Every structure is written in structure tokens, then in C-alpha cells.
N, C-alpha and C positions, 0 to 999 in steps of 0.2 A: 504494500500500500504506500503510494507516494505521499509526500507531506501535504500537498494541496488537497488530495482526496481525504486524508485523515482530518484536515481542517474542516472540510465540508460536512463531516459527520460529527462535528462537535455540537453538543446540545446548546440551546439558546439560554438555558439557565447557567449562570457562571459558577465556576468551581474555585474556591479559595483553599489553598493547601498550606499547612504550617510546616516550616522548614525546621529540621532537627537532625540528630545524628544519623537517622535512617535515610536521609535524602539530601544532604548538603553538598555532596560532591557534584562536579559539573555534569558527569554522565547521568547521574541520578536525577538532577534537575531537568536535564534535557528530556529524559524519558517521561517525566511528569508533564512537561509542556506538551509533548506529542500525544499524551494520553488524555489531555483536556484541561489542564490547569490554566486559569486565566489570571489569577492573582496569587502571589506568594505572601504568606504572613510570617513576619519576623517577631517572635515572642520575646519581648525584652525582659520577661521574668526569668529567662534562662540564657546563659551564654554571655560573653563579653562583647563590647562594641567592636573590637578587632575581628572577632568571628563574624559578626553580622555584616561588617563592611566587606569582608572577603566574599561572603555569600551574595551580597548585593552586586558586587563586581561580576560574579559568575552569571547572575540572572541577566544583567544588562548586556553582557557579552553574548549570551545565547539568544536573547531577543533580537539583537542586531544581526547576528549570523543567520537566524531563521527568518528575518524580516517579519517578525510576528510580535506585536506589542504585548508586553506582559506587565501587569501592575504589581506594585509592592506595597503591602500594608504593614506598618510598624504598630504593634500592639503594646501600649504602655501597661505596666503591671498594676498601677493604681494602688489604692490604700488597702492592700490585702492583709488581713490579720492572720498570723500563723502561730502555731504552738512553738514553744521553745524546745530545748533538748529534753527528752524523756530519758531518765536513767535506764540503760539497757537498750535504748533506741525505740522501744514500742511497749505497749501494754494492752492486754485484752480487757475490755470493759464489759462487765456482766451486769445485767439488769438488777437494780437494787444496790449495787456497790456505791460507796461514798467516795467522792473526789473533792479536792480543794484547789481552787485557783488562787495562787499566791502572787505577791509582788516580786519583782526581780527577774533576772534572766536565767537563773540556774536553780535546779532543785536536786536534792539528794534522795528524795522519796518518789517512787514512780506515780503515786496517786496524788502528789502535789504538782499541779500543772502550772507552767508559766506561758507567757506569750509575748510577742513583740510589740503589743499595744499597751503602753503603760497605764492608760486610763480605763482599761477594761473593768477592773474591780469597782471603780467609781461610777461607771455608767450602766452596769447591769443592776437589776433589782430582783427581789424575791418574786418568783413566778416566771421569770424570763427563761427562755430556752437557749442553751449554748450547743450549737451543732458542729460536729467535728467530722473530718475525713469525708468531705463532700456530702454531708448529711446522713452518713450511714450510722453515726453514733450521736445520741442526743443526751445532754445533761439538763436537769432542771435545777435552777437556783433555789435552794431552800432556806438559806440563811446568810446574811452578810455579817462577817465577823471581823475583828480587828486584823488588818493586813491581808484579808482575803475573802473568799466566798465559798460556802459549803454547798456542794451540788450532789444530786442523786442521779445515777445513770438510769434512764427510762427507755433507752434503745441501745442495745449492746453491739459490740463489734471491736475490731482491732484499730487502735490509733498509733500513729508513728510520729516521731519528731518532725517538726517543721510543716506538718499538715495544716490545711486551712481551718480557720475558725469562722463560723457564721453566727450572727446574732439577730435572728428574725425579729423585726419590730423595734429593735433598739437603735436609737439615734446616736451615732458615734460622732466624735469631734475631729476625726482625721481629715486633713486637707485632701482635696481631690487629687493633687499631684505631689508626690514626694520630691525631694531634691534629685533623686535618681531619675524620676519620671521627667522632670524638667530638662535634665541633661540629655536624656534619650530623645525627647521631643526636639530639642535644639539640633541634635545630631541628625535626626530625620529631616528636619527643615533644610539643613545645609548640604544634604546628600541627595536631594532631588526625589525624596520619597513621595509616593502618590497619595497615600492615605495614612492618617495617624488615628488610632482608636484609643478612647479614654475609658478605662475600666471603672466600674462601680459609680457611674454617674448618678447624682442625686437631684441636680437642678440644672436649668439652662445656664445659670451663671458659671458653672464649672466648664461647660462646653465653650462658652465665650472666652473664658480665660485661656483655654488651650488654643482657640482660634487666634487670639491676640498674640500668643507666644509664637505660633507658627508664622503669622504674618510679620511679626517683628523681624524675623530672619529672612524676610522677602521670599517666603516659600509659597508655592501654589497648591500645597498639599490640602486635601479635604479632610475634615474631622468627622470621625465616626463615633457616635455615642453608644456605649454598650449598656443595654438594659438588663440589669441583674440584681436590682433591689426594689423593694416595695416603694421606697421613696421615689424612685424613677417612674414607677407606674402612676404614682399620685400626681406627677408633673409631666406625664407622657407627652401631651400635646405641645407644651412649651419646649420640651427637649427636642422633639422631632422638628419643630419650627426652627430651632436654633442650630441644629446639627446639619452637616452635609449628607449624612447617612446614618443608619441605625444597624446595630448588631443585636439580635435576640440571643443573648448569652445564657443558654438554658442551664448551664452547670450550676452556677451560684444562684441564679434566679429560681431554679427548681428547689433550692434549699431555703431561700429567703421567703418564699411563699408556699402555700400548700401545693405539693406536686400535682395533685389532681386538677388544679386550675391551669396547668401549663398549656395544654392544647388550646384552650379558649383565649388565654392571654396572648399566645403566639399569634393567633388570628387577629386579635384586637390591635396589636402592635403593627402588624403588616398592613392592616386596613388603614391605620393612621398614616403610615408612610405613603401609601397610594394616594390618600387625600392630599398630602403635602408634596407629592411627586418627588420623593426621596428614595434612593436605593436602600434596600434592606437585606441583611445577611442573616441566615439562620445557622446557629452554631451549636456544637457540643453533642457528642455521642451519636452522630448521625449514622455512622457505620462502625461503631465502637468495637464490635466483635472482630472486625477485620484487622485489629492490631495483632491478633494471633491466629486468625483463621483466614483462609483464602476466599471464603464465602461469607456474606453477611447473613443475619437472621432475617426471616420473613417480616418480622415486626420492624426492623430497621429499614428495609426496602420500602415498606408502607409509609414509614415516618418521612423519608426523603420525598416520596411522591406527594404526600399530603402537604409538605412545606412548599413544594413547587405549585401545587394547586391553590394553596393559600395566597400565592402571589409573590413569593420571595424573589429577589434578583439573583441571589447567590446562596449556595450551600457551602459550609466550611468543614474541612477535615482538620482535626487537631492531632491527637496521638496517632491516628491511623497513618499519617504520613511522617510525622516528626520522629516517632520512635517505634512504629509498627514493623511487623515482619513483611508486610505486603503493601508498601506505599503506592506502587504503580497500579496494582490490581484494585486498590481502593478507589483511586481516581477513575479508572476505567469503569468500575461498577457504578460510581456516581453518575458518570456520563451516560451509561446505558439506561439507568433508571429515568433520568431526565428525558432522554430521547423517547422512551416508551410512554412517558406521562404527558409531555407537552402537546401532542395532538389533541388532547381533550379540550384545549382552549378553543379549538375550532367550533365546538358545539356550544360555546357560551356566547351570549349576546354581547355586542360591543360595550366596552367599559363606559360608564357614565362620565360626563365631563366633570373634572375636579373643580370645586368652588374656590380653591386657593391656588394662587400662582406663586411658585418659589422665586426667590431672588434671581433676577436676570431673565425671567420668562415674561415677555410682554403679552398683553391680551391678544394682539393680532397674531402673534406666534402660536398661542394656544389654539386659536381658531384654525390657522393654517395646518397645524399638526393634526387636529381632529379631521379636517377635510382630507388630508393626505392618507390617513389611516383608512378612512372610508373608501377612497378611490382605490387604494391598494387591494382592499377586500373585494370590491365590486369587479375589478378588472382581473382578479386572480394574478396580481403582479408577482413577479419572482424576486424582486429586490426593491427595497426602499433605500434611498441615499439621502443623508442629512449632513449639511455643512453646519458645524456647531463650534463657536468660539470657546465657550465654557463647558460644553457638554450637556447643558440643561435642556436644550431642544431635543437632543437624542434621548435623554432620559424621559422626557414627556412623551415622546413618540413610543418608546418601549412600553410604557404603562398601558397602552392599548392592546398589547398581546395579540397582534395581528397574525403572528406566525410567519410573517414575511421577513426574511433576514434584513436587518438594518445595517447598511454600510456607514460607519461614522467617519467623517472627514473633518479635520481641523488643521489650522496652521500653527497650532500650539502643541508641542511635543507632550507636555504634561497632560493636556486634555485628551490626546489620543490614548495615553496609557490609562487615564482615569476612566475612559469609556469601557475598559476591560471588565469593570464591575457591573455594568448596566446590562440587564437582561436583553438578549436578542441582538445586541449591537456588536458588529465586527469592526473593530478599529482598523483603518487603512493608513498605511504609511506612504509618504511621498506623493499622495494624490494632489493634483492641482486644485487650488482654492480661490483662484481669482477670475475664473471664466467658466460659466456653466456648460458650454459646449465642450470645452477641453475635458472637464470633469466627467461628463457623460461618456465621451469617447474613451477615456481612461478606464472607467468602471466597466464599460462594455467589453473592451479588450481583455481586461482581467477576468471577467466572468466567463467569456467564451473560451479563453485559454484553459481555465481550470474546470470547465464543464458545468458550471452553475447557471449559465445563460446559453440560450440558443436562439436562432432567428425566430422572430415573431413574439418573443417574450416581452412583457411590459416592465419597465423600470420607472419608479416614481421618485422624483427629486424634490427635496424640500430645501429651500435656500432663500436668501434675500436677493433682490435685484442687484446685480453686480457682484454678488457673493460677499461684498464688504459691508453690507448693511447690518446694523445691529439687530434689526427686527427681521424675522423670516416672513416674507410677504409673497412668496412665489411657490407654486406647486407645478411641476412640469412632468409630463408623461412622455417617455421615450419608448419606442418600439425597436427592439434589437434587430439590426440589419437595415434600418432606414437611416437616412442622413440625420445627424444630430441637430443640424441647423434648422 
């Protein structure tokens, strides 16, 4: 299978893959790109900046060699609370056992637990739950005592040193970004990173702080807000409005709220993103069993399909690619599930017009986009071409889920890579952006050469008169094989 044919078989749902020991070498990254990865995630909670910089160089090198834009997402660790060191490294928690959270960084007694958040004992109260090890172990605070808190295990399991601590319903005083987060954000901004995600977002103010920091370094990076706390759900609309995109981070969110609510909350978040025309990623445990199995469970396959039908722009793989035994197989499976699921959009009625315009999308552009989507459906067009300076027009067009491949063209390299995260958009490098006839001829030749277009096919172009216009006020229909003029 040649590279172009493989590219034509890529799903319209985008795939985000986390880089880690299992896939950081150049040949491994190349295999993931060929299998369907659109965006690589650099998890700043692990590894040193020198390692991340080396991986970034490999990704950019491969993207240029393959003439295939690839986005990069830097994921800031955020204010994660973690256990301190447990004597012996771990302890089995049995229902009914008594534990104490104590102040300080070290403990000599396995049932005396410490953590990296100095105010934990001050901010928890009797009746609060303390959840450990991704929610598998739960402690109930029974008494506040001098220098600590006495807890009772109400859900047992094994806990290890440095594992995460969740405090559902407890308002903590940690800042949104640590000094390390600020350093990592500055590194991302000065290294041409495409997206920076902020963990444990609680309010739009925190999103705006990161946007200011990124902008201070003259970066064009977009800011993704990770929804993983009840406080974020309480301010969801304001956070979606402030952010450039959203990640449904189901790991911590499924611990912070009743896990039974997760499917409904996921749909609510995605629906809000569609209303505000923002890209949305669904993450955590999508194909988790593929860390150690070459095949996913049937439940995982259904989960991925339902996320796509909910309307996500991208699905994210975490441990599956970072540390798993089958990183390439996991990407291939994600792509296969999407390819099998996406045709169901053809049976859905056209998406209703959004009542909210994101920053940079003019009302006339919104109208032109809706018209172009309808024309493409009615003519059974084989391709939509959109010229987009910031990418917001391509994003608006993608929300219509026409199933017609969208070729995204921009004179900004950053925008081309950022379109890698937008559902259904194929970013095109080196396409002309100053003349509509030249662009149509370029796209037609590209499509005919790779077999995605043939004589008689319709191509719909969305642009502004002269292509330099800030507003998109032109829809042009071209028939392959006829003169573009």
C-alpha cells in the first residue's frame, strides 16, 4: 500500500497519540503516522525537556519528509496531588482499616500517608472522601486530629507511592499552573508547539492566564482546557467560550464525579463544544486493554464508536501508545473503528446552525459555510476546499459532518498543523493561497494523481474574493476535467 493510498483510508475522526518509551524512536513515530496519527501528545508529567525536544525534532523531520502535516500537543501536568513515599513502596488497603494522613513529606509507618499538597489536612473535612490510585481505593475522613486526619478505608485495593490523590467536592487552593507548568508552557511557546493543554481547569480565568502566557512569547499555539473536575462542569460554558478547544479527560473526571454520570457528561461537554464551534478530544482508557493485548475488548470498541457518534473531533490514546506493547496496532484499530462508524453520519439530518460565533468567524462566513455544506451534500461533491487564515472557517465547516473530505489550505504554517485536530479536515501543504483558479487546479491535480478525484466529480471551494479577504464570501463549484476559469 503506497503512502497516498494509506492516507486516503485515514478516518475523518482525528487520532491523538501520546509519545512515550514505546514509540519515541523515529521509526516508531513514522509507523504511527502511517497508521493514522494526526497529533502527537507530549506529556510533561513524564520525561525531561531535552527528551521532549528530541522527540519534537523527530516529528517535525518526519512531517517534512512525508509532506504530511502533523500537530503536536504539549500537555501540562497541572496541580496534581500525589501521595508521598509509602514505606515499602505500597500497601494493601482493606475495607475497615484505619489510615492517617499526616503533615510532612516522609512517614515511617505504612498506614501514615503523606502527600505533596501541604494544605490537604487543612482543606479536607469530616465526611469528605479521599480517593487514591485512580479511584480504585476510597478513604472516608472520620476525624480531624492535631497534625493530621483519621480516615477509614471504605473501598479497598493496593496503593503505591506517588499515586494520584483525588478529593471529590473539595475546593483546593492550588494554583492552576505550577512553576514547572509555566516553564513547560514557555518552552512550548518558543518551540512552535501547536496546542498546549491545561490540566484540572476550574475556571475560565485559568484558561486566560495560560493564553496570556503563550501569547507573551508570541506563540500561535491554541489552548486546550481539560475537563476533569466538578468545578469545571459548574463553569463549563464559560470555559468552553474561553478555550480554543476542550479535552474530556475521563480519568480524573470519572473519579471526581460519580462514574455512572460519565457517559451523559461526555455528551453534554461535546454538545457545548459544537454550540461554540470548538474542537473536542475524548481521552482516557479508550483502548486501554491494548496496552497488553493485540485486540481491544468489545466494550472499548463500542466506547470509541459512541464518542465519535457523540461528535468528538479526536480520540486520544495514552498508555496504549506511550508504554503499551502494541502502539501501532492500537492506532490502526482506532482508525478502523472510526472508518466503520463515520458512515452513520450520512443518515443524520444536517446539523442545526450554531447560535454562537467563535472569535474570528464572521456572520457572513457562517452563512457561506452552511451554504457550502448544503451544496456539497446536494451535489454529492467529492471534496470541499476551504482557505482559512486561522482555521476557524475549516472548523465551522467540519461541524456539519458532511462526510465530504475537507481540504484545509492556509498561508500560515501553524494553522495548517492546527487543522490536524479538526474532524474531517486534510491539511494541505504548499497549496497556492492567492488565486482561486490556481488553487482549484492544484487541488484537482493532487486529487486525480492520488485517485481521490476523477473526471466529472464536483469540488466545492469556500474562500473570500481574492482569497485575501478576511471574510469568506464566495462558494465556487468546480467540475473535475473542465476548465477552472
